[in-house]
C-alpha positions in Angstrom: 53.4 71.8 54.6 54.1 70.1 57.9 50.6 70.8 59.2 49.0 69.3 56.1 51.0 66.1 56.5 49.9 65.8 60.1 46.3 66.3 59.2 46.4 63.8 56.3 48.2 61.3 58.6 45.6 61.8 61.3 42.8 61.3 58.9 44.5 58.1 57.6 44.9 56.8 61.2 41.2 57.5 61.9 40.1 55.8 58.7 42.2 52.7 59.6 40.9 52.7 63.2 37.3 52.9 61.8 38.0 49.8 59.6 38.9 47.9 62.8 36.3 49.2 65.1 33.1 49.3 62.9 32.9 45.5 62.6 33.3 45.0 66.3 30.6 47.5 67.3 28.1 46.3 64.6 28.9 42.6 64.6 25.6 41.6 66.3 23.5 43.8 63.9 25.3 42.4 60.8 24.9 38.8 61.9 21.2 39.3 62.7 20.8 40.9 59.3 22.5 38.0 57.5 20.5 35.4 59.4 17.1 37.2 58.9 17.7 37.8 55.2 18.7 34.2 54.6 15.7 32.9 56.6 13.3 35.3 55.0 14.4 34.3 51.4 14.4 30.6 52.0 11.8 28.1 53.3 14.6 26.7 55.5 16.4 27.8 58.7 20.1 28.9 58.4 22.1 28.5 61.6 25.7 29.1 62.6 27.6 28.9 65.8 30.2 31.7 65.5 31.1 34.5 63.1 34.0 36.7 62.3 33.6 40.1 60.5 36.3 42.1 58.9 36.5 45.1 56.6 40.2 44.7 56.0 40.4 41.2 54.7 38.6 41.9 51.4 38.5 45.7 51.4 36.3 47.5 50.4 34.0 44.6 50.8 32.8 43.1 54.1 34.4 39.7 54.8 32.1 37.4 56.9 33.2 34.0 58.1 30.6 31.7 59.7 31.5 28.5 61.7 29.4 25.3 61.9 26.8 26.4 59.3 23.7 24.3 58.7 20.6 24.7 56.6 17.6 22.8 57.9 14.5 22.5 55.7 11.1 23.5 57.3 8.8 21.6 55.0 7.8 18.9 54.2 9.9 17.4 57.0 12.4 19.2 59.2 15.5 17.8 57.6 19.2 19.0 57.4 20.0 19.8 53.8 23.5 21.3 54.1 26.1 21.4 56.9 29.7 22.7 56.7 32.6 23.5 59.0 33.0 27.0 57.7 31.6 29.5 55.2 33.4 32.6 54.1 31.5 35.3 52.3 32.6 38.6 50.6 29.7 41.0 50.7 29.2 44.3 48.9 27.9 46.7 51.7 27.3 49.6 49.3 24.6 47.6 47.5 22.8 47.1 50.8 23.1 50.8 51.7 21.8 51.8 48.3 18.9 49.4 47.8 18.5 47.2 50.9 19.8 44.1 49.0 22.8 42.1 50.1 25.1 41.2 47.1 27.4 38.3 47.9 30.4 38.6 45.6 32.2 35.4 46.6 31.7 32.3 48.8 34.2 29.7 50.1 32.9 26.5 51.6 35.0 24.3 54.0 34.0 20.6 54.3 30.5 21.0 52.9 28.1 18.1 53.3 24.9 18.0 51.3 22.1 15.6 52.3 19.7 15.4 49.4 16.6 13.2 49.9 13.6 12.2 47.8 10.8 11.0 50.0 8.3 8.2 49.3 5.6 10.8 48.2 8.2 12.1 45.6 8.8 15.4 47.4 12.4 16.4 48.1 14.3 18.3 50.8 16.2 20.7 48.5 13.3 22.8 47.3 14.0 25.6 49.8 13.3 28.6 47.6 9.7 30.0 47.8 7.7 29.9 44.6 7.4 33.2 42.8 3.8 34.5 42.4 
């Protein structure tokens, strides 16, 4: 009985250690994935200055917090569409592992600023989603 409790306790400690360590080791890959997926699915560039990743804050989901976020339109004119002090996302990692698709379950925006413009030629800067074919 005592050996079983020690083994279960050891496995629990390893599991908790993995929850702390995995985000640290894979932070760069996760951030590159988020940035590339956002830039690939938009006709705008998503930029941020710093990020924090945690598996414990919204377990079993990945919690991603981005600082100094901006979305800059590529066409028709390079123009800032959105900027914010911070963006916090809760992401379902299992959906990405199962079908290579990031599912964002919740988002929290801190001090968002939206700069919506209609230009003289009647184009706008908020059309950042590519047209479906």
